[in-house]
C-alpha positions as CSV (number, residue, x, y, z in Angstrom):
1,X,-23.3,34.4,1.2
2,X,-20.3,36.3,0.6
3,X,-18.6,36.2,-2.8
4,X,-15.2,36.7,-0.9
5,X,-15.4,33.2,0.6
6,X,-13.5,30.3,-0.4
7,X,-15.8,27.7,-1.7
8,X,-15.2,24.1,-2.6
9,X,-13.9,24.1,-6.1
10,X,-15.7,22.6,-9.1
11,X,-13.1,19.5,-9.6
12,X,-13.4,19.0,-6.0
13,X,-17.0,18.8,-6.1
14,X,-17.2,16.7,-9.2
15,X,-15.1,14.3,-7.3
16,X,-17.5,14.6,-4.2
17,X,-20.3,13.5,-6.3
18,X,-18.9,10.6,-8.2
19,X,-19.7,8.2,-5.3
20,X,-23.1,9.3,-5.1
21,X,-26.1,7.4,-6.0
22,X,-28.6,8.6,-8.7
23,X,-31.3,9.3,-5.9
24,X,-28.8,11.4,-3.9
25,X,-27.8,13.2,-6.9
26,X,-31.0,13.9,-7.8
27,X,-31.9,15.2,-4.4
28,X,-28.5,17.4,-4.4
29,X,-29.7,19.0,-7.6
30,X,-33.0,19.7,-6.0
31,X,-31.5,21.4,-3.0
32,X,-29.2,23.6,-5.3
33,X,-31.9,24.7,-7.4
34,X,-34.0,25.3,-4.2
35,X,-31.4,27.7,-3.1
36,X,-31.0,29.3,-6.6
37,X,-34.8,30.3,-6.2
38,X,-34.3,31.6,-2.8
39,X,-31.2,34.0,-4.2
40,X,-33.3,35.0,-7.2
41,X,-36.2,36.0,-5.1
42,X,-34.0,37.9,-2.9
43,X,-32.5,39.9,-5.9
44,X,-35.9,40.4,-7.2
45,X,-36.9,42.3,-3.6
46,X,-33.6,44.2,-3.6
47,X,-33.9,45.6,-7.4
48,X,-36.2,48.3,-6.9
49,X,-33.9,49.8,-4.3
50,X,-30.7,49.1,-6.1
51,X,-32.3,51.1,-9.3
52,X,-33.6,53.6,-7.0
53,X,-37.1,52.9,-7.9
54,X,-38.1,52.4,-4.3
55,X,-36.4,54.1,-1.4
56,X,-35.4,53.4,2.1
57,X,-36.7,55.0,5.3
58,X,-34.0,57.3,5.1
59,X,-35.3,60.9,4.2
60,X,-32.1,62.1,2.1
61,X,-32.3,58.9,-0.1
62,X,-36.2,59.5,-0.2
63,X,-35.8,63.0,-1.6
64,X,-32.9,62.0,-3.9
65,X,-34.2,58.6,-5.0
66,X,-30.5,57.5,-5.2
67,X,-30.1,53.2,-5.8
68,X,-29.0,51.8,-2.3
69,X,-25.4,50.9,-2.7
70,X,-25.8,48.0,-0.2
71,X,-28.6,46.5,-2.2
72,X,-26.6,46.5,-5.4
73,X,-23.9,45.0,-3.7
74,X,-26.2,42.1,-2.4
75,X,-27.1,41.4,-5.9
76,X,-23.8,41.3,-7.3
77,X,-22.9,38.8,-4.5
78,X,-25.9,36.6,-5.0
79,X,-25.3,36.8,-8.5
80,X,-21.9,35.1,-8.1
81,X,-23.3,32.6,-5.9
82,X,-26.1,32.0,-8.3
83,X,-23.4,31.3,-11.3
84,X,-21.6,28.9,-9.0
85,X,-24.7,26.7,-8.1
86,X,-25.8,26.4,-11.6
87,X,-22.1,25.2,-12.5
88,X,-22.6,22.6,-9.8
89,X,-25.9,21.4,-11.4
90,X,-24.2,21.3,-14.9
91,X,-21.6,18.9,-12.9
92,X,-24.1,16.7,-11.3
93,X,-25.8,16.5,-14.8
94,X,-22.3,15.2,-16.4
95,X,-22.2,12.9,-13.5
96,X,-25.6,11.5,-14.3
97,X,-25.1,11.4,-18.4
98,X,-21.7,9.6,-17.8
99,X,-23.4,6.7,-16.0
100,X,-25.3,6.4,-19.0
101,X,-28.7,8.0,-17.6
102,X,-31.0,10.4,-19.0
103,X,-30.9,13.8,-17.6
104,X,-34.7,14.2,-18.6
105,X,-35.8,13.0,-15.0
106,X,-33.4,15.5,-13.5
107,X,-34.6,18.6,-15.4
108,X,-36.0,21.6,-13.5
109,X,-39.5,23.1,-14.7
110,X,-37.5,26.0,-15.9
111,X,-35.5,23.8,-18.0
112,X,-38.6,22.1,-19.6
113,X,-40.3,25.4,-20.2
114,X,-37.1,27.0,-21.8
115,X,-36.5,23.8,-24.2
116,X,-40.3,24.1,-25.0
117,X,-40.0,27.7,-26.3
118,X,-36.9,27.1,-27.9
119,X,-38.4,24.2,-29.9
120,X,-41.6,26.3,-30.8
121,X,-39.6,29.2,-32.0
122,X,-37.7,26.7,-34.3
123,X,-41.1,25.0,-35.4
124,X,-40.2,21.9,-33.5
125,X,-43.3,20.2,-31.3
126,X,-42.0,20.4,-28.1
127,X,-44.5,18.1,-26.7
128,X,-43.6,14.9,-28.9
129,X,-40.9,14.0,-26.4
130,X,-42.3,12.4,-23.2
131,X,-40.6,14.3,-20.3
132,X,-40.6,13.5,-16.4
133,X,-39.5,16.4,-14.0
134,X,-40.8,15.2,-10.8
135,X,-39.8,11.5,-11.1
136,X,-36.9,9.6,-9.8
137,X,-36.9,7.1,-12.9
138,X,-33.9,5.2,-12.9
139,X,-32.5,6.8,-9.5
140,X,-35.7,5.0,-7.9
141,X,-35.0,1.8,-9.4
142,X,-31.7,1.5,-8.3
143,X,-32.5,2.4,-4.7
144,X,-35.7,0.1,-5.0
145,X,-33.0,-2.9,-6.4
146,X,-30.7,-2.0,-3.5
147,X,-33.5,-1.9,-0.8
148,X,-35.1,-5.1,-2.1
149,X,-31.8,-7.5,-1.8
150,X,-31.6,-6.2,1.8
151,X,-35.3,-6.9,2.5
152,X,-35.6,-10.2,0.7
153,X,-32.6,-11.4,2.6
154,X,-34.4,-10.2,5.8
155,X,-37.6,-12.0,4.7
156,X,-35.9,-15.2,4.0
157,X,-34.0,-15.1,7.5
158,X,-37.4,-14.5,9.3
159,X,-39.5,-16.9,7.3
160,X,-37.0,-19.7,7.6
161,X,-37.0,-19.3,11.6
162,X,-40.9,-18.8,11.8
163,X,-41.3,-22.3,9.6
164,X,-38.8,-23.9,11.4
165,X,-40.5,-23.0,14.7
166,X,-43.9,-23.4,13.5
167,X,-43.6,-26.8,12.0
168,X,-41.7,-28.3,15.0
169,X,-43.2,-31.5,16.1
170,X,-42.8,-30.8,19.9
171,X,-45.7,-27.8,19.1
172,X,-47.8,-29.8,17.3
173,X,-47.8,-33.3,19.0
174,X,-48.8,-31.8,22.4
175,X,-45.3,-31.9,24.1
176,X,-45.3,-28.2,24.2
177,X,-48.2,-26.3,25.1
178,X,-49.0,-22.7,26.4
179,X,-51.4,-21.3,29.3
180,X,-52.2,-19.6,32.3
181,X,-52.6,-20.2,35.9
182,X,-55.5,-18.3,37.7
183,X,-56.7,-18.8,41.2
184,X,-54.6,-22.3,41.2
185,X,-55.9,-23.8,38.0
186,X,-53.8,-24.3,35.0
187,X,-55.8,-23.2,31.8
188,X,-54.0,-24.3,28.9
189,X,-54.6,-22.7,25.3
190,X,-56.1,-24.3,22.5
191,X,-53.6,-26.8,21.1
192,X,-53.1,-26.8,17.1
193,X,-54.0,-29.3,14.9
194,X,-51.9,-32.3,15.4
195,X,-50.5,-34.2,12.4
196,X,-49.7,-37.2,14.8
197,X,-52.4,-37.8,17.1
198,X,-51.8,-38.7,20.7
199,X,-53.3,-42.1,21.9
200,X,-54.4,-43.6,24.9
201,X,-53.0,-47.1,26.2
202,X,-55.6,-48.9,24.4
203,X,-54.3,-47.4,21.0
204,X,-57.4,-45.1,20.5
205,X,-57.3,-41.4,19.9
206,X,-57.1,-39.0,22.9
207,X,-59.7,-36.1,22.4
208,X,-58.4,-32.6,23.0
209,X,-60.6,-32.6,26.6
210,X,-58.9,-36.2,27.4
211,X,-55.6,-35.0,27.1
212,X,-56.2,-31.6,28.8
213,X,-57.6,-33.6,31.7
214,X,-54.9,-36.0,32.0
215,X,-52.4,-33.1,31.8
216,X,-54.3,-31.5,34.9
217,X,-54.2,-34.6,36.5
218,X,-50.7,-34.9,36.0
219,X,-50.0,-31.4,37.2
220,X,-51.9,-32.0,40.3
221,X,-50.3,-35.0,40.9
222,X,-46.7,-33.6,41.0
223,X,-47.8,-31.0,43.3
224,X,-49.2,-33.8,45.5
225,X,-46.8,-36.3,45.2
226,X,-44.5,-35.6,48.5
227,X,-47.9,-36.7,50.6
228,X,-47.9,-40.3,48.7
229,X,-46.1,-43.2,50.0
230,X,-46.7,-44.9,46.2
231,X,-43.3,-45.8,44.8
232,X,-44.2,-44.7,41.3
233,X,-45.3,-41.4,42.7
234,X,-42.2,-40.8,44.5
235,X,-40.2,-41.8,41.4
236,X,-41.9,-39.1,39.4
237,X,-41.6,-36.7,42.3
238,X,-37.5,-37.4,42.1
239,X,-37.3,-37.2,38.4
240,X,-39.7,-34.5,37.4
241,X,-42.5,-34.5,35.3
242,X,-42.8,-37.2,32.9
243,X,-44.8,-37.0,29.7
């Protein structure tokens, strides 16, 4: 990245992160730190050439051991970008703490080690304070709260619909049944438990087999109704299926 470009100003960056959630701020901080690590690694690779300790394939430079001006310039530009990114991390920290949350969960490994070393130098036990460097903490809680509300609303809607369908009397009293037709024969699925059992004309309860046979006979009667002169069958044929 060139130092001569015109990146977003700190004020505009602070305004942009104001509407981001804690989880997004956490990811943005990780993204910036990852870029910083790449630039620092690049500088470490360029440093021997910039100091003249290592030489390029150019024979003249190899004999003279002169610093490579291109590497020197590349390191300078990387340092400018690193400083800008560190400023953005600080802006994110101010935004997080401004919302009343702790920065501990956003700290990098380097920050934790640096504070522990500083505490040890000052005679303070740096391990007395519990820290979390790789968790989401409050950020995760916020995201789970939002996701939980949406999931709860969706589950309530699905549960209400499923309950209404499963408890409808038509599916329990045999009004609606499912099955398949194979080789011209109707094969009905097993009916669920019926809280209000069907009865025959004498008041006795119909068994599942009796109900199934009655349905099959009724369906066959519909198919043969056009050839029967009986008035009742003709009425059923004209009016459709009657249960």
